[in-house]
N, C-alpha and C positions, 0 to 999 in steps of 0.2 A: 689301611693300616689300623691296627687296634690301639690307637693312641689314647683314646678316652679311657679305656679300661686300664691302660698302663699308668696314666696320671692318677686315676682313682686309687690304684694299688700303691703308688708311691706316696700319696698323701696320708697314708696311715702313719708314717713316721717322718716324712720329709715335708719341707716347705719348698714349693716351686719358686725359683728365683727369676728364671728367664726362659724364653722359648724362641727357637729359631726353626723355620720350616720352609721347605719347598713344597707348597701346598696345592699346586695345580700342574697336573701332568701335561696338559696341552701346551702351556707356556714353556715348560721344560723341554718338551719335544722340539718345539720351534727353535729354541736357542741352541739345542744340540745339533740340529740339522744345519742351521746357519753356520755354526762353527766348523763342524766336521766336513761339510760338503761345499762350503762357500756360497750357500744359497742366499737369495734376498729374503727379507721378511715375508713378502707376499707369496713367493714360491713355497717357502717352508710352511706357511699357513695353509696353502692349498693342499699340500701333502697331508697335513694333519686332518683336514676335512675329508679327504679321500679315504683315509684309514679309519675314519669314524672317531677320531680323538677330539675333533672340534665340531661344534654345531654350525649350521648354515649361517647363523649370526653368532660370531665368536666373541662378541664384545665382553661378555662376562669373564671369559678366560684371559684374553690378551690385555684387557684394561685393569685387571686385578680385582674385580668385584668378587669373583668366586673365592679367591684367596683371602680377601678381606673378611667375608662372612665366616669362613672357616677359622680365621684368627680370633674372631669374637667368640665363637663356640669354645675354642681352646682357653680363652681368657676366663670365661664363665666357669669352665671345668676346673682350671688350675687355681684361680684366684677367688672364685665365688662371686665375681662381678665383672662387668665389662668396662673398658675405658670410655671416655666421652668420644663418640664416633668422629667428631670433627678434629680431635687431637691425633688421630691415626693418619699418617701419611699414606697416600695411595697413588701409585704410578704404574702404568702399564709398560709393555715392552715394544710398542709399535715404533718408537723413535730410534731404536737401536739399528746400527748399520754394520756391514761387513768390516768396515774400517775399525769400529770400536772393538769388535770381537777379535780382529787380528792383532790390534795393539795389546789387548788384554793377554792373549796367548803369548805374545812376545815377552811379557813380564811374568810369565808362568801364573797367570790369573785367568779365571773364567767367570763369565756372567751367569748369574742365577737369579731367578725371580723369587725373592725371599720375603716371607712374613716374619716379623720379630716382635716380641713383647718383653718388657722388663719392668721391674718396680724400682723406683728411686728411693732415696732415704726418707721421703715424706709419704711413702706408700702409694704414690701415684703410678698409674700404669701408662707407660709410654711405648711407642712402637710404630710400625709402618709395614706397608707392602710395596716393594720397589725393586727394580733391577739393581743388583749389587755385585761386587767382585769378591771372589774367594781365592785364597792361596791354595797351592797344591797340597798343603798340610791339612786343610779343612775337610771334615767328613763329607761336605757337600760337593767337593771338587769332582769326584768321580760319579756323581748321581746323574745319569744320562737318560735321554729319551723320555718315556712317560713315567719314569720312576719318581716317587715322592720321598721325602726324608724329613724327619723332625728330630731336633736335639733339644733336650730338656736339661735344666740344671736344678738338681735337688740339693737341699741344704746338707744332707749327709752322704748321698750316693754320688754326688758330682754329676758328670755328664752321662746321659743315657740317650742313645741315638737309635731311631727306628727307620728302617728302609723298606719300601714296598711299592707295588704298582699304584699309579695314580689315575689311570684311565683304562678303558677297555670294558667290554660288556661283562665278562666273567668276574674280574676283580670288583666292579661296581655292584653287580648282583650279589656276590658273596658278602660284601660289606652291608648291603641293605638287609639281607636275611639275618645276618648276625645281629644287627641293630634291632630288628623287629623282635627277635627272640629275647634279647636283653631287656627290651621294654616290657614284654609280656611277663618275664621273670622278675621284674621290678629292680633290676640292677642299676638303672639310671635314676637317681634321685637328685633333688636340688642340692647343689654343693654349697656348704656354708662359706661365708666370706672369710678369706684367709688374710692375715696380716703378716708382715715381716719386720723384724727389728731394723731400725734405721742404721745402726752401726755395722750391720752385715752387708750393706750395699755400698760399693765404692765405684763411682763412675770413672770410666777410662778417659783420661785427659788427652793422651797422645794417640792420634789415629793416623790412618793412611788413606790416600786418595790417588786416583788417576785424573789428571786435568787435561782437557783438550782445548788447544788454541786453534781457532778456525782460520787464522791467517798467519802469514810469515811476519812475525813481530818480535820485538825485544821483550822476552819474557823473564830474563834473569832477575831484574829488579823487582818484579811482582812476587816472586817466590822466595825472596830473601828470608822471610820468617820461617821457612820450611827447610827440612833436610831433603836434598835431592837424592832419590834412590836410583832412578833410571829415566831414560827418555828415548823416544823413537819418532822418526819422521815418516809419515805415510801420506804420499801425495802432497797436498797443500796443508795437511793437518799435522800439528805437533802434539804428541802425547807425552805427558810428564808425570812420573810416579814420585809422589812426595809424601813426607811424614811431618806431622805437626799438630797444632792445637785447633780445636773446632772453631774457637772465636776468631782465629786468624783466617781460616777459610771463609767464614761468614763475611768478614770484612772484605776479603778479596772479591768474592762473588757479588757483593753489593756494589763495589767500585767498578767492576768490569763485567757487565751482564752477558757479554758474548762468550765468556769462558764457561765451559761445561765441566762438571765434576761428578765422579762416581766414587762412592766410598768403598772401602775394603772391609769385609766383615771379619771381625776377630772371632775365632772359634771359642766355644764354651770349653773351659778347662776340663780335662779328663777326670781329674780328682779334685776334691776340695782340700785346701791346706789345713793341717791340724793346727789348732791354735796353740800358741806357746804356753807351756805349763800343763798341757793335757798329755796324759800317757796313753799309749795304745798297746793293748796286749793281744 
């Protein structure tokens, strides 16, 4: 996908505020096959290798290294600098099971392996690469198989989303040739560091998660700080869809290490709100 050129074009009048992306076609293919066909991770990975989407050693794809490196390139392009590598969360998809995917589908959610970046009010770059859940209203919800997608938030344009193939010999070859020509023509230059005004960044306090309890246990007292949205029992596992504050979740997970949690990704707004007092003509 021509995302670097798109970012450079937007930077002429916009500040990039945040980035979300499905950056690895192999991982997306595996998750799609697991969900649609009920395959195990191992079987879906084997199919990806047979189709040429995954290498004989797929570690870079399934553990998130490939997406991590791409996220650093996007950070350098959009912000003119990279975050401290150790501050970027990195988690692969090997731990996901058919139960997790089935529970997500019951809540009208889907797992996607997403890289994300944003700048806080102190101009620090935060983010990660990890399996995350998306609502059926999110642009990534219908991105299947080897497709990739990137959503950008510009200070003026709002959300811009790009979709395109993320694996295969022809899409890869096309992208390489386009990049070589752009380098020869001098289109890719060092991006200056960009800053963003602190008052324009507002961190979202209320978030949503799906929690998995591995045993039959009394969970109601543990989730009292949260709003219960939905729940489902699959075998011996109970999946609970909740909404609340990040600090409450952190406390819960520290107190009960056996509970697993997956966050739900909020979509980037389609448009930016016009500030009060400004006229639009």
